[in-house]
N, C-alpha and C positions, 0 to 999 in steps of 0.2 A: 521374520521367519514364521512365527507366530503367529502373524495375523492372516498366512497366505495358507498356512497348515487350518486354519477356519475358514477356509477359503474366500475372505473376504476382496472384492472388486478390485483388480487392478485401478480401476479410475479411484476409490475408494482408499487406497492404502496411504497415501500422506495422508488426507484428513484425518484417517482412527491412528495414524502414528504419532500427528502432533498432537491431539486431542489425548491419547493415553499419557504421554511426555510431561503436557504442561497445563491440562486441565483437572486429568483426573486425582492430581494428589491434592486439588483444592475443593475436590467433589463436584468439580459444574463439565466432566464428559458425558455427554447424553445426547447421542447424534438425532433423537426424535423430539427433544424439547423445542417447542418454539419459544422464540423471542417478542418481548413487548418490551414498551416504554417503562412502566410501572404498574403497579397493581390494580389501581385505575383503569387502564389501561388493558388487562387481562378481563375485567371483571366486563369492560365494554364489548371486545371480542367475544367472550363467551355469551354474553346475552342478546350477541347477534348473531351469533352461531351456534347453536345450544349441543351441536353434536361435537366439541369440544369440549364439553362440562367433564369435569375428570383430567384433563389434557395436563401434561406439566409445561409447564412453561420458566424460560428462567428470565430476571429483570434484575436492571443494575441496582448495586447497593445507594438506597437513597443517599443524596446529600455529598454523594462523589466526583460527581459531573454532571454537565448539562447534559452532551450530547457525547456520544460516543459513534466514531465514522472508521470503522473497518474497511481499507482499501483494496480491491481487488483489479482483477483487469477483464471484461470482455473480450474474449481473444478473437472466435472465429466459431461458423459451426462447424459440423462433423463433415471432415473430407476436404476443408478448406484450409488454405494457412494466413493466419495471424500475419499482418503487415503494417509500417508506421501510418498506413492511408486508410486504417480500418479500425485497429485496435483503442479500443477506450476506456475509461474508468469504471468498475462498478463501485459506488459504492454501499455496506452494509451495517447497517445500523438496527436496535433493537425496535426502533418505532416501521422506519420506512427502509425500502433496498431498492437498488434500479441505478440510472443514468442520468442524472438532472438535467443534460441538452442534448440536442442533437450534433455531433462534430460538423461543424461549418455549417450550421443551419442544413446538412445536405444527407443523401443517401450517399451507401458505400459500398464497395465490390469487395470481392473473394477470388483469391485464383485459388483451382483446385489441386490437391495434393496427388494425385493421380494424374499421371503425365495426359491419358486419355478423356480426363474428366473435361468439361467446357466451366465457363467462370458463374458463379452467382453474382448478380448485378442489380442495381437498384434495390439494397436491401437499408430500411428502413433500421435504424436502431438509437435508443436511449427515449430523450423528449421527457422523462419524468420519472414517479418513483411510485412502489406498490407499498402496501402495509406488508411490511416484513413475514408475519405469520400464512400472506396469502402469495408470498411471491415466490416463482421458480413453476409455477404451472402455464396451462394453456392460456390461450388468449381469451376474452370474453366472450360470451357468446352471441350476446348483440354486437353489431360491428359499429353501431353509434358508442357504446358505451367504451370504447379503446380509446376513445379521447379523455377518460379520467371523469372524477368529482367524487361526490360523497355516496355511499353507500352502494357500487357500484360490484353487480355478484356475478363471481369469480369461481371456477372450478377449482377445487382445493387440489395442490401441489399433490404427489404423491409420496413426500416425504418433505417435513416442513424444512426450511432454512432456521439450522440450530445454530446457538453458537460455535460450538466445534467445529460446525461446515464452514461457518466465516473466518474462524481460524485459518481452517485448513486452509480454505480458496486464498486466504490474504497473504500464504507465505508459500505455496506453488510455485517456487521461480522456474522450476524446471519446466512447465508449462510454456512459456513463451518457443522454448526450442523444440518441444515434440507436435507444435503443430506444422512445424516442418516436417514430418519426416510421415509420411506415406500414411499409417492408419495409427501410429503413434499415439497422436493426443488424444485420439477418441476411446484409444483403451486405458489410455495412464492417467487423463486430466479430468480435476474434479470438472462436474459439468451440472447445467442448470437448461429448463427451458425457457426461453426469454422473447419478449415481446415488446414493441417500441409504444409508447404513448403516445398515439396521434395529435393530430393540433389542426388549427385552422391554416400552419401553412404546410402540413403534412396530412392532408385529411385522410388517405389512402389504408383503411386497416390491413394488418400481414401479419399473417398466422403466427404461432410461436416457433423458434427453431431450436433444437440443442445444440446449445453453446456450449464450447470449451474454457473453461476460465482459470483465473492464472493472480498470482502475487501481481498486488499494486504496482510493486517495483517495478514489473515487465515494462510499465508507462512513465511512473510517477512513484518514487519513494518515499517523499520527505512530508507527505498530507499537505504542503503549505497551497497547491492550486485547489485542493478541496475545501480548504478553509477561504480562499479566494471567492471561488464562488458562491459560497454562503454570505459573502459582504465582510468578511472579520477586517478588522481593523487596526487587530493587535497580536500577533502571531508569537509566539515560542517556537521555534524549528529546533529540534533535538535531533540533532543527522546524526547515525549511526555511520558513521564514514566507512567503506568498506578500504581506503587505501589512506595513508597515512599524507597528511601536507608534506611535502618534498621541501626540506631545508638547502636542498645543493641549488635549486636555483634561484635567481634573483628576480622576485616578484615582485619589487618596487619601481624597478628597471630591465625590463622583460625586453632579451632578445628579439628581433622582429621574428625570428623562425621559431621561437618556443613553442614549443608544442606540450600544451595542457594535460593530454588524457596519460593518465600515470603518477601524475603530480599532485592531483587536484581531486576530489571525489564527483563524480559526476552527477552525482547529486545536486547539488550545489552549482556544478557550473551549468547544468542543461535548464536550466529558473533563470540565468542570464544571458541565454542563448549560445554559448560556448558548447559546442557539441562534438560526440566521439561517435555521432550517427546508428545509424539502427543496426542492429545486427537480428540472428532469430530469436531471441529471446528477448530483448529489449527495445523499445520503439519509443524515444525520448526525445525525439527531434521536433515537439511540437510542444514543449512545454516552458519556452520563455514568457517570462512576464513582469521582469525589470529590464531597465537599459543595461545592454552591454558595456557602456562606460563607464558603467557602477563597478564594475567586477574585477578590473585588476587593484583597482583602491582598495577592494574589501579584503583582496588576498593580502595584498603587501602588509596591513593591518595584522591579519593573522598570523602572516610569518613575523612579525614584530613581535607578537605574542610569546608563539613558539621559543622565538631565540631567547628569552628572558623565562622560559620554563612554565609559564602562566597556560591556564586553561584559555581555550579558544572560545571563546563568547565576544559576541559584537550586538551592538543594538542601532538598527539602522534606520532611518525614516525613507521609503521608496516611495516612488508613484507607481501605479501597476500598470502594465502596457496591455494593449487590448490581446486577447486569442479567442480567436472564433473558433478553434478545435475544442476547447474546454468550456465556452459561451461565457467567458469575463469580460466584462465590456469595457475594461481598463479606466484611466481618468482618475484612479482615487489615489489616496495616500494611504499606506501600511507603516506601521509600527511591529518591526520584527526583529529580535531578536535570533543568531542564527548561534547555534552550538555544536562544535563540531567534536566529533571524536577521535583526541588524539594522543600522543604521550606527554607529561611533563614532566622535566627534571625536577622540579618544586616540589610535586606530588613525591614523585620515585624517592626523593632525598631523605621524605621523611618516614619512610618505609623501616620495617626490620629490617637488618645485617642479611637474615635468612633470604627474605624475601628480595631485595635489591640482591642478592647473590643470583636467585631462580631466575631472575629478569637478564641475567647476562650469561647465563650458561645454553639459551637455545630450546631445543625441543627437549634435553635432560632436565632442565630445571622446569620443565612442564607449563610454562608463561610464554611460549615461544610466540611473537604476533601482536602479543599486547600492545595496545587496547582493540586494537585493530581484526579480531580473533575471525575466523570464517565460519560462516552458517550454519553448514556444514560439514561433517566429517574433520572436526577441530582436533577432534583425540580418536581416529581411527583405529579400531572400525566401528565404533558407535557413531550413528548418521548425525543427532543434532546434539550427542552430550557434552555437556562442559562441566570440569571440573567441581567443588566446592570453591577451589583455591581461586578456578578462575573467575567463579562468580565472584566473590568475596570480592577479590579486586577492581572489578569491573564495578560493583557498585560504590566503593568506595571512591575510585574515581570521580564518580559519577556525583557524589554526593559534594565532594570536597569542591569539582566545578560550582556548582551551584552556587553553597555557599560562599565562595570567592568573588564570587557574582550576586552575590545577596541584594544588593540596594539596585544593579540593574534591572534583574527580574521582579521585584518590587516596583519599583516605577514605571516598568510596563505593566504590571498585571493590573496595578492601582492608579493606571492614568483616566 
């Protein structure tokens, strides 16, 4: 309400809400600060673009990580609907932002939100990345420059892709559904102008279109596919499961008609080709990168761990399947550790009696649904707030899960 009183545009409400909630306490909430990889990159950018002298830049703290990729989804241009046949990954980093591949190495089409409107066809999207400080503006003035290169002249975006905007985009889960509802998406969703990087396969230049942007989870929530696109051979997938693993079904000897939706998170299942189907909010039917035959044995092992009260962490060597929608060639092997957020009675038995009692009291105890809390309205009417008790208990569970599997993680990361 405070942001609306300040006449913040609806399409910026979520971005500003998330920024104030999660970045402002750490002094990182700045909608107009550019992102860059490091101090040397800032010097290079300013030297080549003197108009940015004195502009604010935010860079990752040195030595913390090699690369940060925040996942969003390129949903649809204004006036059109997103679907499983056109929504693709938007990957935002301090250095580069964009969609690195063409989906199925082809163009896409969009159906209109208005009944009287016509489709938008043969739209090229993806194909490469743009330096983040320059992303979000018009296509290059020189048509040949749209194929990319070093020091390509671009018109500056009206507003930079800041860390605050990237975090807001990467969490706007409502955006996929909003593209289906007349003009709701173009009024409510985060937006930016987006143009493709052309190539010998797709040489025709295309102007920038105003795109609606959403949560990476509208498409793929784990980050595994973005890692595989970059050729990763070792991955730790910390999957914040929206639902717990169902202990009631026999996943080691499943009935032929066993339905998996509601028994295991789709975030894991769709990597193996087990699909819930696309809805208005999610478009996850093109995410398979592992053989389906590996999935039920994996679930059986997870169920065994859960029955013992242990954390759900497993390390597997898997062969990557080709996925042309994501531009993943396949045929390579990846060493991956899957860690699922789930309850573990061996952890809960070590908690203070007061905390154990609260866990058994449902909503009255303030820990209902632990650890699979809702990401919005978990504590109604607050939109994104968790209580200190909820946060501390989640942090303690994650720390315990990692330390219980310390040798597994060390072995994978040191390999």
